[in-house]
C-alpha positions in Angstrom: 45.2 -33.5 -12.8 45.7 -30.1 -11.1 43.1 -27.6 -11.7 44.0 -24.3 -13.3 43.8 -21.1 -11.2 41.2 -19.6 -13.5 38.9 -22.6 -13.4 39.0 -22.7 -9.6 38.1 -19.0 -9.4 35.1 -19.6 -11.8 33.9 -22.6 -9.7 34.2 -20.6 -6.5 32.3 -17.7 -8.1 29.5 -20.1 -9.3 29.1 -21.6 -5.8 28.9 -18.2 -4.3 26.2 -17.1 -6.8 24.3 -20.4 -6.2 24.4 -19.8 -2.5 23.0 -16.3 -2.9 20.3 -17.7 -5.1 19.3 -20.3 -2.5 19.3 -17.7 0.2 17.2 -15.4 -1.9 14.7 -18.3 -2.5 14.5 -19.1 1.1 13.8 -15.5 1.9 11.0 -15.4 -0.7 9.5 -18.5 0.9 9.9 -17.1 4.4 8.2 -13.9 3.3 5.3 -15.8 1.8 5.0 -17.8 5.1 5.2 -14.6 7.1 2.4 -12.8 5.3 0.1 -11.1 7.8 -3.0 -13.1 8.8 -5.4 -10.6 7.3 -3.6 -10.9 3.9 -3.7 -14.7 4.0 -7.4 -14.5 4.8 -8.1 -12.2 1.9 -6.1 -14.4 -0.4 -8.0 -17.4 0.7 -11.3 -15.6 0.1 -10.2 -14.7 -3.5 -9.2 -18.4 -4.1 -12.7 -19.5 -3.0 -14.2 -17.0 -5.5 -12.1 -18.6 -8.2 -13.2 -22.1 -7.0 -9.6 -22.9 -6.1 -10.7 -24.7 -3.0 -7.5 -26.6 -2.2 -5.4 -23.4 -2.3 -8.1 -21.6 -0.2 -8.1 -24.3 2.4 -4.3 -24.2 2.6 -4.3 -20.4 3.2 -7.0 -20.6 5.9 -5.1 -23.5 7.6 -2.0 -21.4 7.5 -3.7 -18.7 9.5 -4.8 -21.2 12.1 -1.3 -22.7 12.4 0.8 -19.5 12.1 -1.4 -17.1 13.9 -3.2 -19.1 16.7 -3.9 -15.9 18.8 -5.0 -13.6 16.0 -8.4 -12.2 15.6 -8.4 -13.6 12.0 -8.3 -17.1 13.4 -12.1 -17.1 14.1 -13.0 -16.3 10.5 -10.3 -18.5 9.1 -11.8 -21.5 11.0 -15.3 -20.7 9.7 -14.1 -20.2 6.2 -12.2 -23.4 6.3 -15.3 -25.3 7.2 -17.3 -23.4 4.5 -14.7 -24.3 1.9 -14.8 -28.0 2.7 -18.6 -27.8 2.4 -18.4 -26.1 -1.0 -15.9 -28.7 -2.1 -18.4 -31.5 -1.0 -16.0 -32.7 1.7 -18.8 -33.1 4.2 -17.1 -35.1 6.9 -14.4 -32.5 7.0 -16.8 -29.6 7.0 -18.8 -31.2 9.8 -15.7 -31.5 11.9 -14.6 -27.9 11.5 -18.2 -26.5 12.0 -18.3 -28.5 15.2 -14.9 -27.2 16.3 -16.1 -23.6 15.6 -19.2 -24.1 17.8 -17.1 -25.5 20.6 -14.5 -22.8 20.5 -16.8 -19.8 19.9 -20.3 -20.6 21.3 -21.2 -17.0 21.6 -20.0 -15.8 18.3 -22.4 -14.1 15.9 -21.8 -16.8 13.3 -22.3 -19.8 15.6 -25.9 -20.3 14.3 -24.5 -20.5 10.8 -22.0 -23.1 11.9 -24.7 -25.1 13.6 -26.9 -25.0 10.5 -24.2 -26.0 8.1 -22.9 -28.7 10.4 -26.4 -30.2 10.2 -26.4 -29.6 6.4 -23.1 -31.6 6.1 -25.0 -34.6 7.5 -28.0 -33.8 5.3 -25.8 -33.9 2.2 -24.6 -37.4 3.2 -28.1 -38.8 3.7 -29.2 -41.9 1.8 -32.9 -42.7 1.7 -32.7 -46.3 0.6 -30.3 -47.7 3.1 -31.2 -49.0 6.5 -28.4 -47.0 8.1 -29.9 -43.6 8.7 -27.1 -42.3 10.9 -26.6 -39.1 8.9 -30.3 -38.5 8.6 -30.7 -38.8 12.4 -27.7 -36.5 13.0 -29.0 -33.9 10.6 -32.4 -34.0 12.2 -30.9 -33.4 15.6 -28.7 -30.6 14.2 -31.7 -28.8 12.7 -33.7 -29.3 15.9 -30.8 -27.6 17.8 -30.9 -24.6 15.5 -34.6 -24.3 15.9 -34.4 -24.6 19.7 -31.2 -22.6 20.3 -31.5 -19.9 17.7 -35.2 -19.0 17.2 -34.2 -15.5 15.9 -31.6 -16.8 13.5 -31.9 -16.1 9.8 -31.4 -19.9 9.4 -34.4 -20.7 11.5 -36.9 -21.1 8.6 -34.4 -23.1 6.6 -33.8 -25.4 9.6 -37.6 -26.0 10.0 -37.9 -27.0 6.3 -34.8 -29.3 6.4 -36.1 -30.9 9.6 -39.3 -31.8 7.9 -37.4 -33.3 5.0 -35.4 -35.4 7.5 -38.6 -36.6 9.1 -40.0 -37.6 5.7 -36.8 -39.5 4.9 -36.8 -41.4 8.2 -40.5 -42.1 7.7 -40.0 -43.4 4.2 -37.2 -45.6 5.4 -39.3 -47.2 8.1 -42.2 -47.5 5.6 -40.0 -49.3 3.0 -38.7 -51.7 5.6 -42.3 -52.4 6.7 -43.3 -53.1 3.1 -40.3 -55.4 2.6 -41.4 -57.5 5.6 -44.9 -57.6 4.3 -43.8 -58.7 0.8 -41.7 -61.5 2.3 -44.5 -62.8 4.6 -42.9 -61.6 7.8 -46.2 -60.1 8.9 -45.6 -59.5 12.6 -42.4 -57.6 11.7 -44.3 -55.6 9.2 -47.0 -54.8 11.7 -44.4 -53.6 14.3 -42.6 -51.4 11.7 -45.8 -49.9 10.3 -47.3 -49.2 13.7 -44.1 -47.4 14.7 -44.4 -45.4 11.5 -48.0 -44.4 12.4 -47.1 -43.5 16.0 -44.0 -41.4 15.1 -45.2 -39.8 11.9 -49.0 -39.7 12.0 -49.5 -36.9 9.5 -47.5 -38.1 6.5 -49.2 -38.9 3.2 -48.7 -42.6 3.1 -50.2 -43.5 6.5 -53.3 -44.8 4.8 -51.3 -47.4 2.9 -49.5 -48.3 6.2 -52.9 -49.0 7.9 -54.0 -51.0 4.9 -50.9 -53.2 5.0 -51.3 -53.7 8.7 -54.9 -54.9 8.0 -53.6 -57.1 5.2 -51.0 -58.6 7.5 -53.6 -59.5 10.1 -55.8 -60.9 7.3 -53.0 -63.1 6.0 -52.3 -64.4 9.5 -56.1 -65.1 9.8 -56.4 -62.8 12.7 -59.7 -61.5 11.3 -60.8 -59.5 14.3 -57.7 -57.3 14.2 -57.9 -57.2 10.4 -61.5 -55.9 10.6 -60.5 -53.2 13.1 -57.7 -52.0 10.9 -59.8 -52.0 7.7 -62.5 -49.9 9.6 -59.8 -47.6 10.9 -58.7 -47.0 7.3 -62.2 -46.3 6.1 -63.0 -43.9 9.0 -59.8 -41.9 8.7 -59.2 -42.0 5.0 -62.6 -42.7 3.2 -61.2 -41.5 -0.1 -58.0 -43.5 0.0 -57.1 -45.5 -3.0 -57.2 -48.6 -0.7 -60.7 -47.9 0.5 -62.4 -50.0 -2.1 -60.2 -53.0 -1.4 -60.7 -52.6 2.4 -64.5 -52.7 1.9 -64.2 -55.8 -0.2 -62.1 -57.5 2.5 -64.7 -56.5 5.2 -67.4 -58.3 3.2 -65.4 -61.5 3.1 -64.8 -61.6 6.9 -68.3 -60.7 8.1 
């Protein structure tokens, strides 16, 4: 069937208007994509304030991709790392903080990047597992802040967090030592607990570690070393909750 002239004109008009609409839409998208770097940065900061983290990350990433030579790139990278951290995406935040430190080692915010890179590992720590990779990485990160940035506003926080990492690592070694002791693997228990005492001599559960070493020797019938360990406990921690039992043991092996 042959189309009427009027219907053909209407169809051509519709296609023309549709093409204008598509072009107009593309222009709008292009304009959005071509927003200045400082505007994108400000929009990203506003999205962070609204807890719209995915949108914020996309805006900061756009600055990095579309304006690689801009002055805003420095702050965009730091804010991208910060936003991942706020969003509890710690592997990603760690990656971007590390990248910031590598690209801008002399920047005024590099101490912040170093601290929060360590904090990213700190947030991924698990006390009860044998794998203490994140704890060790966090410890090393805080040590770097302490050594490299002694005048930083993050120095005191790094000292406190380092102590918490030390305590976590010590507790982990202690729990493994106690596990070996409970299962009758006394030599393994002694090795772990002695390592604990050598590495962390000032922590609060060292008296129990000495007592378990003494008990391990006692259960192996190595009474001379057991006696030495019980005496060490009584000399160093006379008010320990294990002191009475240590004295009782000493009476049985005299």
